[in-house]
KEZATI-672300 format. One record per residue: residue number from 0; y, z, x of N, C-alpha, C in turn. Coordinates in nm, 4 decimals. Layout:
# KEZATI-672300
> gudo  n.y  n.z  n.x  ca.y  ca.z  ca.x  c.y  c.z  c.x
> NUM  Y  Z  X  Y  Z  X  Y  Z  X
...
***
This chain:
# KEZATI-672300
> gudo  n.y  n.z  n.x  ca.y  ca.z  ca.x  c.y  c.z  c.x
> 0  -4.4492  -8.8871  0.6672  -4.4714  -8.8029  0.7825  -4.5872  -8.8619  0.8620
> 1  -4.5715  -8.8601  0.9938  -4.6769  -8.9143  1.0784  -4.8009  -8.8263  1.0714
> 2  -4.9142  -8.8849  1.1034  -5.0400  -8.8122  1.1026  -5.0365  -8.6952  1.2001
> 3  -4.9859  -8.7192  1.3206  -4.9797  -8.6140  1.4220  -4.8921  -8.4986  1.3738
> 4  -4.7769  -8.5304  1.3175  -4.6867  -8.4273  1.2677  -4.7518  -8.3493  1.1538
> 5  -4.8229  -8.4196  1.0661  -4.8942  -8.3536  0.9572  -4.9995  -8.2568  1.0084
> 6  -5.0724  -8.2972  1.1101  -5.1750  -8.2101  1.1691  -5.1091  -8.0889  1.2347
> 7  -5.0017  -8.1122  1.3096  -4.9339  -8.0025  1.3791  -4.8713  -7.9021  1.2821
> 8  -4.8339  -7.9488  1.1630  -4.7816  -7.8550  1.0623  -4.8911  -7.7598  1.0156
> 9  -5.0149  -7.8057  1.0199  -5.1277  -7.7245  0.9760  -5.1841  -7.6396  1.0880
> 10  -5.1949  -7.6988  1.2076  -5.2568  -7.6289  1.3198  -5.1966  -7.6781  1.4502
> 11  -5.1443  -7.5843  1.5293  -5.0898  -7.6184  1.6604  -5.1878  -7.5663  1.7649
> 12  -5.2591  -7.6571  1.8318  -5.3578  -7.6143  1.9313  -5.2927  -7.5332  2.0435
> 13  -5.3599  -7.4294  2.0909  -5.3052  -7.3493  2.2016  -5.2704  -7.4340  2.3240
> 14  -5.3495  -7.5359  2.3529  -5.3210  -7.6218  2.4684  -5.1868  -7.6939  2.4498
> 15  -5.1552  -7.7356  2.3272  -5.0269  -7.8002  2.2983  -4.9132  -7.7017  2.3195
> 16  -4.9310  -7.5787  2.2725  -4.8280  -7.4757  2.2902  -4.8016  -7.4501  2.4385
> 17  -4.9076  -7.4382  2.5163  -4.8916  -7.4138  2.6602  -4.8235  -7.5321  2.7283
> 18  -4.8644  -7.6532  2.6934  -4.8044  -7.7732  2.7534  -4.6555  -7.7803  2.7211
> 19  -4.6219  -7.7558  2.5963  -4.4821  -7.7573  2.5540  -4.4019  -7.6521  2.6303
> 20  -4.4543  -7.5329  2.6385  -4.3825  -7.4248  2.7057  -4.3702  -7.4512  2.8554
> 21  -4.4717  -7.5071  2.9170  -4.4644  -7.5400  3.0599  -4.3570  -7.6466  3.0855
> 22  -4.3507  -7.7461  2.9984  -4.2495  -7.8507  3.0136  -4.1093  -7.7938  2.9921
> 23  -4.0940  -7.7102  2.8910  -3.9655  -7.6458  2.8661  -3.9266  -7.5572  2.9843
> 24  -4.0219  -7.4856  3.0378  -3.9993  -7.3985  3.1543  -3.9494  -7.4816  3.2722
> 25  -4.0176  -7.5935  3.3005  -3.9806  -7.6797  3.4130  -3.8375  -7.7317  3.3973
> 26  -3.8048  -7.7803  3.2796  -3.6705  -7.8354  3.2563  -3.5643  -7.7262  3.2631
> 27  -3.5968  -7.6079  3.2157  -3.5028  -7.4960  3.2193  -3.4785  -7.4512  3.3631
> 28  -3.5840  -7.4400  3.4406  -3.5692  -7.4010  3.5812  -3.4831  -7.5025  3.6559
> 29  -3.5052  -7.6298  3.6300  -3.4235  -7.7349  3.6935  -3.2767  -7.7175  3.6577
> 30  -3.2490  -7.6885  3.5311  -3.1098  -7.6724  3.4873  -3.0438  -7.5520  3.5552
> 31  -3.1197  -7.4467  3.5742  -3.0657  -7.3282  3.6410  -3.0601  -7.3465  3.7923
> 32  -3.1241  -7.4508  3.8440  -3.1311  -7.4695  3.9882  -3.2171  -7.3625  4.0528
> 33  -3.3180  -7.3189  3.9795  -3.4042  -7.2094  4.0236  -3.5465  -7.2593  4.0433
> 34  -3.6222  -7.1848  4.1170  -3.7627  -7.2158  4.1384  -3.8444  -7.1553  4.0257
> 35  -3.9220  -7.2379  3.9640  -4.0109  -7.1908  3.8570  -4.1232  -7.1081  3.9189
> 36  -4.1550  -6.9939  3.8608  -4.2663  -6.9151  3.9155  -4.4004  -6.9860  3.8953
> 37  -4.5000  -6.9406  3.9660  -4.6352  -6.9946  3.9504  -4.6874  -6.9553  3.8119
> 38  -4.7233  -7.0533  3.7322  -4.7661  -7.0298  3.5941  -4.9154  -7.0520  3.5745
> 39  -4.9853  -7.0840  3.6819  -5.1281  -7.1147  3.6694  -5.2047  -6.9969  3.6100
> 40  -5.2916  -7.0306  3.5163  -5.3817  -6.9326  3.4579  -5.3198  -6.8428  3.3528
> 41  -5.1907  -6.8601  3.3222  -5.1275  -6.7746  3.2221  -5.1618  -6.8199  3.0810
> 42  -5.1898  -6.7245  2.9950  -5.2098  -6.7538  2.8532  -5.0756  -6.7933  2.7925
> 43  -5.0787  -6.8437  2.6712  -4.9540  -6.8793  2.6036  -4.8639  -6.7571  2.5908
> 44  -4.9206  -6.6445  2.5540  -4.8423  -6.5223  2.5364  -4.7781  -6.4787  2.6682
> 45  -4.8534  -6.4863  2.7775  -4.7996  -6.4491  2.9090  -4.6927  -6.5486  2.9536
> 46  -4.7135  -6.6768  2.9239  -4.6122  -6.7784  2.9546  -4.4828  -6.7500  2.8794
> 47  -4.4963  -6.7153  2.7520  -4.3797  -6.6885  2.6685  -4.3009  -6.5690  2.7223
> 48  -4.3709  -6.4632  2.7587  -4.3026  -6.3456  2.8135  -4.2362  -6.3792  2.9477
> 49  -4.3050  -6.4536  3.0320  -4.2484  -6.4942  3.1601  -4.1231  -6.5795  3.1393
> 50  -4.1300  -6.6728  3.0442  -4.0159  -6.7602  3.0166  -3.8966  -6.6792  2.9653
> 51  -3.9216  -6.5845  2.8770  -3.8140  -6.5018  2.8235  -3.7467  -6.4212  2.9349
> 52  -3.8260  -6.3628  3.0222  -3.7708  -6.2856  3.1341  -3.6956  -6.3758  3.2313
> 53  -3.7542  -6.4910  3.2607  -3.6922  -6.5867  3.3526  -3.5572  -6.6331  3.3001
> 54  -3.5519  -6.6754  3.1742  -3.4257  -6.7255  3.1185  -3.3221  -6.6137  3.1105
> 55  -3.3652  -6.4935  3.0744  -3.2730  -6.3788  3.0707  -3.2127  -6.3552  3.2088
> 56  -3.2974  -6.3499  3.3103  -3.2504  -6.3200  3.4457  -3.1601  -6.4302  3.4997
> 57  -3.1988  -6.5552  3.4785  -3.1179  -6.6670  3.5298  -2.9854  -6.6788  3.4551
> 58  -2.9858  -6.6573  3.3241  -2.8607  -6.6618  3.2482  -2.7689  -6.5472  3.2904
> 59  -2.8254  -6.4304  3.3192  -2.7458  -6.3168  3.3683  -2.6786  -6.3519  3.4998
> 60  -2.7533  -6.4160  3.5883  -2.6969  -6.4576  3.7177  -2.5829  -6.5580  3.6977
> 61  -2.6040  -6.6534  3.6089  -2.5012  -6.7546  3.5833  -2.3749  -6.6911  3.5251
> 62  -2.3929  -6.5984  3.4333  -2.2778  -6.5291  3.3750  -2.2033  -6.4486  3.4812
> 63  -2.2775  -6.3753  3.5640  -2.2159  -6.2916  3.6673  -2.1414  -6.3756  3.7708
> 64  -2.1932  -6.4945  3.7996  -2.1317  -6.5814  3.8993  -2.0201  -6.6685  3.8405
> 65  -2.0014  -6.6625  3.7091  -1.8990  -6.7447  3.6447  -1.9383  -6.8903  3.6293
> 66  -2.0693  -6.9184  3.6310  -2.1187  -7.0564  3.6208  -2.1840  -7.0873  3.4862
> 67  -2.1636  -7.0030  3.3893  -2.2340  -7.0196  3.2616  -2.2067  -7.1547  3.1958
> 68  -2.0813  -7.1992  3.1955  -2.0486  -7.3257  3.1289  -2.1208  -7.4437  3.1943
> 69  -2.1233  -7.4469  3.3265  -2.1922  -7.5557  3.3971  -2.3422  -7.5506  3.3703
> 70  -2.3982  -7.4308  3.3685  -2.5411  -7.4151  3.3407  -2.5721  -7.4590  3.1978
> 71  -2.4860  -7.4234  3.1038  -2.5080  -7.4640  2.9647  -2.5129  -7.6157  2.9515
> 72  -2.4268  -7.6859  3.0226  -2.4279  -7.8329  3.0187  -2.5611  -7.8873  3.0704
> 73  -2.6102  -7.8296  3.1800  -2.7378  -7.8748  3.2366  -2.8540  -7.8398  3.1447
> 74  -2.8514  -7.7191  3.0878  -2.9572  -7.6807  2.9943  -2.9607  -7.7774  2.8762
> 75  -2.8434  -7.8077  2.8227  -2.8340  -7.8997  2.7086  -2.8877  -8.0374  2.7457
> 76  -2.8466  -8.0890  2.8600  -2.8882  -8.2235  2.9022  -3.0395  -8.2313  2.9222
> 77  -3.0966  -8.1334  2.9892  -3.2412  -8.1359  3.0131  -3.3187  -8.1180  2.8830
> 78  -3.2703  -8.0305  2.7961  -3.3362  -8.0095  2.6674  -3.3223  -8.1335  2.5783
> 79  -3.2081  -8.2010  2.5873  -3.1888  -8.3255  2.5122  -3.2955  -8.4274  2.5519
> 80  -3.3182  -8.4419  2.6818  -3.4187  -8.5378  2.7294  -3.5578  -8.5004  2.6771
> 81  -3.5897  -8.3724  2.6756  -3.7179  -8.3268  2.6219  -3.7274  -8.3580  2.4727
> 82  -3.6232  -8.3270  2.3979  -3.6217  -8.3566  2.2545  -3.6343  -8.5052  2.2262
> 83  -3.5679  -8.5864  2.3070  -3.5754  -8.7316  2.2905  -3.7176  -8.7819  2.3140
> 84  -3.7837  -8.7299  2.4187  -3.9232  -8.7701  2.4446  -4.0123  -8.7322  2.3260
> 85  -3.9907  -8.6147  2.2707  -4.0697  -8.5719  2.1550  -4.0399  -8.6590  2.0330
> 86  -3.9114  -8.6921  2.0119  -3.8746  -8.7783  1.8982  -3.9462  -8.9123  1.9080
> 87  -3.9487  -8.9693  2.0283  -4.0135  -9.0982  2.0468  -4.1648  -9.0868  2.0316
> 88  -4.2239  -8.9826  2.0894  -4.3694  -8.9656  2.0827  -4.4167  -8.9435  1.9397
> 89  -4.3379  -8.8679  1.8628  -4.3768  -8.8372  1.7243  -4.3192  -8.9375  1.6242
> 90  -4.2391  -9.0304  1.6732  -4.1773  -9.1351  1.5893  -4.1005  -9.0744  1.4710
> 91  -4.0116  -8.9821  1.5028  -3.9331  -8.9149  1.3988  -3.8305  -9.0116  1.3416
> 92  -3.8225  -9.0149  1.2089  -3.7349  -9.1115  1.1437  -3.6431  -9.0498  1.0378
> 93  -3.6586  -8.9220  1.0084  -3.5778  -8.8618  0.9021  -3.5445  -8.7169  0.9363
> 94  -3.4446  -8.6656  0.8658  -3.4080  -8.5261  0.8859  -3.5253  -8.4349  0.8524
> 95  -3.6006  -8.4658  0.7491  -3.7141  -8.3798  0.7138  -3.8176  -8.3769  0.8256
> 96  -3.8385  -8.4883  0.8939  -3.9313  -8.4913  1.0070  -3.8757  -8.4128  1.1260
> 97  -3.7466  -8.4227  1.1509  -3.6830  -8.3458  1.2582  -3.6973  -8.1973  1.2301
> 98  -3.6713  -8.1564  1.1073  -3.6813  -8.0148  1.0715  -3.8259  -7.9665  1.0765
> 99  -3.9203  -8.0489  1.0327  -4.0622  -8.0111  1.0402  -4.1052  -7.9955  1.1866
> 100  -4.0602  -8.0865  1.2719  -4.0914  -8.0773  1.4142  -4.0276  -7.9531  1.4744
> 101  -3.9054  -7.9246  1.4367  -3.8367  -7.8048  1.4859  -3.9124  -7.6786  1.4465
> 102  -3.9614  -7.6748  1.3250  -4.0386  -7.5591  1.2789  -4.1640  -7.5401  1.3656
> 103  -4.2298  -7.6487  1.3991  -4.3500  -7.6433  1.4837  -4.3143  -7.5951  1.6244
> 104  -4.2098  -7.6538  1.6817  -4.1694  -7.6185  1.8178  -4.1246  -7.4733  1.8262
> 105  -4.0404  -7.4333  1.7343  -3.9938  -7.2949  1.7340  -4.1097  -7.1987  1.7105
> 106  -4.2004  -7.2352  1.6227  -4.3169  -7.1499  1.5979  -4.3985  -7.1276  1.7240
> 107  -4.4116  -7.2319  1.8060  -4.4846  -7.2206  1.9321  -4.4142  -7.1261  2.0295
> 108  -4.2862  -7.1010  2.0047  -4.2068  -7.0127  2.0905  -4.1852  -6.8748  2.0284
> 109  -4.2557  -6.8460  1.9209  -4.2432  -6.7140  1.8596  -4.1173  -6.6970  1.7771
> 110  -4.0695  -6.8068  1.7216  -3.9459  -6.8049  1.6434  -3.9762  -6.8551  1.5027
> 111  -3.9432  -6.7736  1.4019  -3.9660  -6.8099  1.2617  -3.8475  -6.8936  1.2135
> 112  -3.8635  -7.0251  1.2209  -3.7595  -7.1238  1.1898  -3.7838  -7.1789  1.0504
> 113  -3.6756  -7.1881  0.9735  -3.6841  -7.2497  0.8411  -3.5648  -7.3429  0.8256
> 114  -3.5934  -7.4709  0.8046  -3.4868  -7.5694  0.7892  -3.4802  -7.6207  0.6471
> 115  -3.3591  -7.6302  0.5931  -3.3389  -7.6820  0.4579  -3.3036  -7.8291  0.4603
> 116  -3.3153  -7.8969  0.3475  -3.2940  -8.0418  0.3414  -3.1532  -8.0860  0.3818
> 117  -3.0547  -7.9974  0.3704  -2.9182  -8.0342  0.4087  -2.8889  -8.0014  0.5550
> 118  -2.9930  -7.9572  0.6286  -2.9738  -7.9242  0.7688  -2.9432  -7.7776  0.7941
> 119  -2.9465  -7.6959  0.6881  -2.9248  -7.5527  0.7064  -3.0480  -7.4912  0.7700
> 120  -3.0261  -7.4009  0.8644  -3.1344  -7.3399  0.9406  -3.1230  -7.1883  0.9320
> 121  -3.2375  -7.1247  0.9073  -3.2467  -6.9788  0.9108  -3.3577  -6.9438  1.0096
> 122  -3.3271  -6.8520  1.0981  -3.4282  -6.7991  1.1896  -3.4456  -6.6530  1.1525
> 123  -3.5600  -6.6243  1.0927  -3.5853  -6.4899  1.0426  -3.6264  -6.3925  1.1521
> 124  -3.7015  -6.4419  1.2488  -3.7477  -6.3603  1.3611  -3.7386  -6.4448  1.4870
> 125  -3.7042  -6.3775  1.5973  -3.6940  -6.4484  1.7249  -3.7544  -6.3627  1.8345
> 126  -3.8583  -6.4115  1.8958  -3.9241  -6.3422  2.0057  -3.8240  -6.3059  2.1151
> 127  -3.7311  -6.3945  2.1427  -3.6384  -6.3787  2.2536  -3.5308  -6.2738  2.2281
> 128  -3.5083  -6.2377  2.1034  -3.4048  -6.1385  2.0728  -3.4370  -6.0021  2.1331
> 129  -3.5619  -5.9795  2.1691  -3.6001  -5.8545  2.2353  -3.5599  -5.8549  2.3825
> 130  -3.5329  -5.9717  2.4370  -3.5025  -5.9872  2.5786  -3.3539  -6.0136  2.6045
> 131  -3.2859  -6.0761  2.5087  -3.1517  -6.1274  2.5316  -3.0426  -6.0380  2.4749
> 132  -2.9300  -6.0337  2.5461  -2.8063  -5.9810  2.4907  -2.7392  -6.0970  2.4159
> 133  -2.6310  -6.0669  2.3480  -2.5584  -6.1724  2.2760  -2.5078  -6.2800  2.3728
> 134  -2.4536  -6.2393  2.4879  -2.4001  -6.3365  2.5838  -2.5099  -6.4254  2.6420
> 135  -2.6228  -6.3658  2.6731  -2.7342  -6.4437  2.7270  -2.7857  -6.5410  2.6220
> 136  -2.7952  -6.4963  2.4990  -2.8412  -6.5830  2.3901  -2.7497  -6.7051  2.3761
> 137  -2.6205  -6.6852  2.3877  -2.5268  -6.7973  2.3752  -2.5471  -6.8994  2.4869
> 138  -2.5747  -6.8519  2.6070  -2.6008  -6.9444  2.7177  -2.7301  -7.0208  2.6921
> 139  -2.8367  -6.9458  2.6635  -2.9694  -7.0067  2.6497  -2.9796  -7.0938  2.5243
> 140  -2.8995  -7.0653  2.4229  -2.9082  -7.1471  2.3012  -2.8596  -7.2897  2.3233
> 141  -2.8064  -7.3180  2.4419  -2.7765  -7.4573  2.4774  -2.9047  -7.5395  2.4790
> 142  -3.0159  -7.4731  2.5056  -3.1460  -7.5400  2.5005  -3.1762  -7.5811  2.3566
> 143  -3.1527  -7.4901  2.2621  -3.1744  -7.5212  2.1201  -3.0916  -7.6428  2.0786
> 144  -2.9645  -7.6397  2.1165  -2.8750  -7.7495  2.0797  -2.9195  -7.8805  2.1439
> 145  -2.9647  -7.8744  2.2679  -3.0096  -7.9953  2.3363  -3.1350  -8.0545  2.2756
> 146  -3.2350  -7.9701  2.2503  -3.3586  -8.0198  2.1883  -3.3275  -8.0779  2.0502
> 147  -3.2453  -8.0080  1.9722  -3.2101  -8.0575  1.8384  -3.1401  -8.1927  1.8466
> 148  -3.0501  -8.2076  1.9424  -2.9801  -8.3355  1.9590  -3.0773  -8.4465  1.9985
> 149  -3.1721  -8.4146  2.0855  -3.2711  -8.5138  2.1251  -3.3643  -8.5514  2.0120
> 150  -3.4112  -8.4523  1.9384  -3.5011  -8.4794  1.8255  -3.4329  -8.5632  1.7181
> 151  -3.3032  -8.5400  1.6993  -3.2313  -8.6036  1.5886  -3.1470  -8.7229  1.6312
> 152  -3.1600  -8.7652  1.7554  -3.0825  -8.8790  1.8074  -2.9322  -8.8529  1.8006
> 153  -2.8939  -8.7311  1.8368  -2.7514  -8.7031  1.8493  -2.6947  -8.6008  1.7539
> 154  -2.7755  -8.5411  1.6706  -2.7250  -8.4376  1.5805  -2.6796  -8.3149  1.6579
> 155  -2.6042  -8.2300  1.5897  -2.5533  -8.1082  1.6540  -2.6066  -7.9851  1.5815
> 156  -2.6626  -7.8922  1.6596  -2.7076  -7.7645  1.6059  -2.6027  -7.6619  1.6426
> 157  -2.5430  -7.5988  1.5397  -2.4378  -7.4999  1.5619  -2.4738  -7.3713  1.4896
> 158  -2.4735  -7.2621  1.5652  -2.5050  -7.1313  1.5098  -2.3797  -7.0662  1.4531
> 159  -2.3939  -7.0029  1.3372  -2.2833  -6.9275  1.2784  -2.3087  -6.7771  1.2859
> 160  -2.4340  -6.7372  1.3046  -2.4657  -6.5980  1.3303  -2.5982  -6.5899  1.4033
> 161  -2.6140  -6.4790  1.4775  -2.7325  -6.4625  1.5615  -2.7876  -6.3207  1.5487
> 162  -2.9166  -6.3109  1.5651  -2.9831  -6.1804  1.5659  -2.9282  -6.0952  1.6796
> 163  -2.9023  -6.1574  1.7942  -2.8546  -6.0826  1.9107  -2.7132  -6.0282  1.8928
> 164  -2.6445  -6.0719  1.7882  -2.5126  -6.0162  1.7553  -2.5254  -5.9030  1.6534
> 165  -2.6490  -5.8654  1.6223  -2.6715  -5.7552  1.5290  -2.7016  -5.7971  1.3859
> 166  -2.7151  -5.9259  1.3612  -2.7462  -5.9740  1.2266  -2.8972  -5.9691  1.2022
> 167  -2.9365  -5.9708  1.0760  -3.0786  -5.9680  1.0408  -3.1485  -6.0992  1.0723
> 168  -3.0715  -6.2083  1.0763  -3.1286  -6.3397  1.1049  -3.0228  -6.4257  1.1722
> 169  -3.0687  -6.5359  1.2292  -2.9760  -6.6357  1.2818  -2.9528  -6.7395  1.1723
> 170  -2.8314  -6.7861  1.1631  -2.7977  -6.8960  1.0731  -2.7377  -7.0078  1.1560
> 171  -2.7778  -7.1295  1.1258  -2.7263  -7.2457  1.1977  -2.7253  -7.3649  1.1035
> 172  -2.6685  -7.4721  1.1521  -2.6672  -7.5970  1.0762  -2.6913  -7.7109  1.1740
> 173  -2.7803  -7.8004  1.1336  -2.8036  -7.9229  1.2091  -2.7292  -8.0343  1.1372
> 174  -2.6218  -8.0806  1.2007  -2.5365  -8.1832  1.1402  -2.5608  -8.3158  1.2095
> 175  -2.5880  -8.4184  1.1306  -2.6143  -8.5503  1.1865  -2.4871  -8.6307  1.2055
> 176  -2.3931  -8.6225  1.1132  -2.2655  -8.6927  1.1221  -2.2790  -8.8365  1.1708
> 177  -2.3555  -8.9138  1.1003  -2.3729  -9.0548  1.1346  -2.4827  -9.0783  1.2338
> 178  -2.5234  -8.9757  1.3046  -2.6354  -8.9889  1.3979  -2.7617  -8.9540  1.3224
> 179  -2.8717  -8.9780  1.3814  -2.9972  -8.9372  1.3207  -3.1071  -9.0322  1.3553
> 180  -3.2278  -8.9842  1.3368  -3.3447  -9.0664  1.3720  -3.3554  -9.1891  1.2853
***
């Protein structure tokens, strides 16, 4: 494990969390074709709430307009690029490093992520489940799939159950299928 990844597993500086969320916000707004609100001076918690409301509202608009599939493709592509930049910056080389990075990233977003060695994923708590309906979650989870694909050099994150569908936790699997860092 890289030194930076080891440090981030122990302590994620608030400035890192804000930077990550601002970058995710920018890429998400671009995918929705929307203007990002002014985020200056917001704490991490305020940024997180703003992002949750923004993604909920924009995904609702996309669903109502019948553009959800096109938006999902853009969300995935932009999130993939973000994940790829993180993979390169952190020099991720194994599934365990991808899962450790995912745990850090999700934690910064208020999501209790747990990844197993075979790529099994459990999300015990999700900050966004308070904001999203099941349909909105499915649209926005294209971001999860995109970041996971970027971090893992092409792996696929597929959910089999979600909190927003009434389950106690989300279950997913990150499958490399010949791809991987």
